C-alpha positions, 0 to 999 in steps of 0.5 A: 500500500505504500503508506509508511513511505508516504508518511516518511517521505513527506518533506514539504512540511508547510506551504512555501508561501507561509513565512513562519511555522504553522500552529495547530488547533485540534478540536475533539468532541465526544460521540459527535455523529457526522449525521448531525453536522450539516455540511455532512447531512442536513436532515436534522440541524444546522451547524454554521460554524462547523460548516465554515471550517469545511468551506474554508478548508477540506471535508473528509468524506471517508474518515474512520476510526480504528476502535470506536470507543473514547479512551482508545480513540484518544490513545490512537490520536496521540500515538498514531498507532492502533490500540494493540500497539499503544496498549490502551485497548479498552476504557476499562483497561490499565492507565495509558502508558504516558512514557511512550512516544507521542506526537506532542512530545515530538512537537516539543522537541521540535520547538513547539509549545503544547497544551491540552484542555478538556477531556483526557479520559486515559486514566493517567496524567498527561505527558508531553504537554507544557500546559494541561487542564483536564476533566476527571473521567468523563467530566460534568456538564455543569460546574465541572471539576478540572485537574491541573498540575496544582490540584483539582478545582471546580469551575462555575458554568457550562462545560463547553463554554468553560473549555472554550474560555480556557482555550482562548485564555491559553492562547492569550497567555502563551509564549508568542515567540513559539509555534503552538499545538493546542488540543481542545477536547470537549465533553459534549456530546457524550451521554447524558446529553445535557445542554447549556441552560440558554439552549434548553428550549431548542428543538422542542417544537421539531419532530424528527423522521425515524431512520429507515432501520429504526426497527431493524430485526437483526436477521443474520447478525447474531452479534447485532441482536445481542447488544444492549444499546437499544433506544427501545429497551436500554435507553433509560427514562431517568438516567438518559432522558431525565423523565422519572426515577427508574428505581422507584418508578414514580415521578419526582417533581423537578426532575431526577435525583442525578449527579448533574442536577445536584451540581447545579446552582439554584439558578441553573436548577430553576432554569432546568425545572422550568423546561423539564418539569412540564416535559415530565408531566406531559410524558406521564400523562401520555401513558405510552408503551411498546412502539409508541414509547420507543418512538417517543424516546427517540424524539426525546433523545434527538432533542437533548442530543442536538441541544448539546451540539448547538452549544458546540457549534456556537463555541466553535464560532466564538473561537473562530472570532477570537482567532480572526481578531488576533490574526491567527487564522493566517498560519493556523491549521484548525482540525475538528473531529470526534473520537468516533461516530454515534448512532442516531436511531439507526438500527434502533440504537444509540452509542457506538462500538460496532464496525457498522458505518455510523460508529466507524465513521467520524467527522473530520474537517480541516480549516486551512491556514490563510497563508496557503494561498494556492490551496483550493478551499471547500473541497471534499477529500474522498480518500479513506483516512483514519485517526492513526493519520492525525499524528503524522499529519501534525508532525509533517506540518511542523517539519518534525520527522515522522518515526517509522513505527507510527502506523498512520500516514500524513494527510498533508498531500490530501490537504493540498489537493494532491491525489497520491497514486498509492493511497490506502485501499482499505482500513482496519478496525478492532474493538476489544471491550467485552464484557462491557457496557452495551454488550458489544462483542469483540470484533475486527474487520476490514473495509474497502471502498465497496465491501466490509468483512467483520469477524465477531469472536469470543468464547461463545461466538465465532461469526462472520459478516460481509456487506456490499456497501453499494447495494446495502449501505445500511448494512441490513443483509449479511451476505457472508454465505451468499454464493454469489459473493464467494469470490468477493469473500475470498478477496476480502479474507485476503485483504483482511490478512494483509492489513492484519499483517501490515499493522502487526495485529494477531490479538484475539 
C-alpha cells in the first residue's frame, strides 16, 4: 500500500508561501455523529460554524476510526498507532502508558509549545504537554471539576463554554515567540446529553423522521441482536432522558435525583425545572408503551442530543472570532473531529462500538491556514483516512520527522489537493471491550471502498459478516454465505490478512 513511505517521505512540511511555522488547533468532541453536522447531512440541524471550517478548508468524506470507543480513540490520536500497539485497548483497561512516544512530545522537541484542555479520559496524567487542564473521567456538564498540575478545582458554568474560555485564555497567555499545538477536547456530546441552560428550549417544537432501520430485526447478525444499546429497551427514562426515577418508578417533581442536577446552582436548577418539569408531566400523562414509547424516546433523545451540539457549534464560532481578531487564522491549521461516530436511531440504537458505518465513521474537517494561498478551499477529500493519520499529519506540518513505527500516514498531500497514486485501499478496525457496557462483542474487520468483512469472536461466538456497501449501505443483509459473493469473500479474507499483517495485529 505504500503508506509508511508516504508518511516518511513527506518533506514539504508547510506551504512555501507561509513565512513562519504553522500552529495547530485540534478540536475533539465526544460521540459527535457526522449525521448531525450539516455540511455532512442536513436532515436534522444546522451547524454554521462547523460548516465554515469545511468551506474554508477540506471535508473528509471517508474518515474512520480504528476502535470506536473514547479512551482508545484518544490513545490512537496521540500515538498514531492502533490500540494493540499503544496498549490502551479498552476504557476499562490499565492507565495509558504516558512514557511512550507521542506526537506532542515530538512537537516539543521540535520547538513547539503544547497544551491540552478538556477531556483526557486515559486514566493517567498527561505527558508531553507544557500546559494541561483536564476533566476527571468523563467530566460534568455543569460546574465541572478540572485537574491541573496544582490540584483539582471546580469551575462555575457550562462545560463547553468553560473549555472554550480556557482555550482562548491559553492562547492569550502563551509564549508568542513559539509555534503552538493546542488540543481542545470537549465533553459534549457524550451521554447524558445535557445542554447549556440558554439552549434548553431548542428543538422542542421539531419532530424528527425515524431512520429507515429504526426497527431493524437483526436477521443474520447474531452479534447485532445481542447488544444492549437499544433506544427501545436500554435507553433509560431517568438516567438518559431525565423523565422519572427508574428505581422507584414514580415521578419526582423537578426532575431526577442525578449527579448533574445536584451540581447545579439554584439558578441553573430553576432554569432546568422550568423546561423539564412540564416535559415530565406531559410524558406521564401520555401513558405510552411498546412502539409508541420507543418512538417517543427517540424524539426525546434527538432533542437533548442536538441541544448539546448547538452549544458546540456556537463555541466553535466564538473561537473562530477570537482567532480572526488576533490574526491567527493566517498560519493556523484548525482540525475538528470526534473520537468516533454515534448512532442516531439507526438500527434502533444509540452509542457506538460496532464496525457498522455510523460508529466507524467520524467527522473530520480541516480549516486551512490563510497563508496557503494556492490551496483550493471547500473541497471534499474522498480518500479513506483514519485517526492513526492525525499524528503524522501534525508532525509533517511542523517539519518534525515522522518515526517509522507510527502506523498512520500524513494527510498533508490530501490537504493540498494532491491525489497520491498509492493511497490506502482499505482500513482496519478492532474493538476489544467485552464484557462491557452495551454488550458489544469483540470484533475486527476490514473495509474497502465497496465491501466490509467483520469477524465477531469470543468464547461463545465465532461469526462472520460481509456487506456490499453499494447495494446495502445500511448494512441490513449479511451476505457472508451468499454464493454469489464467494469470490468477493475470498478477496476480502485476503485483504483482511494483509492489513492484519501490515499493522502487526494477531490479538484475539
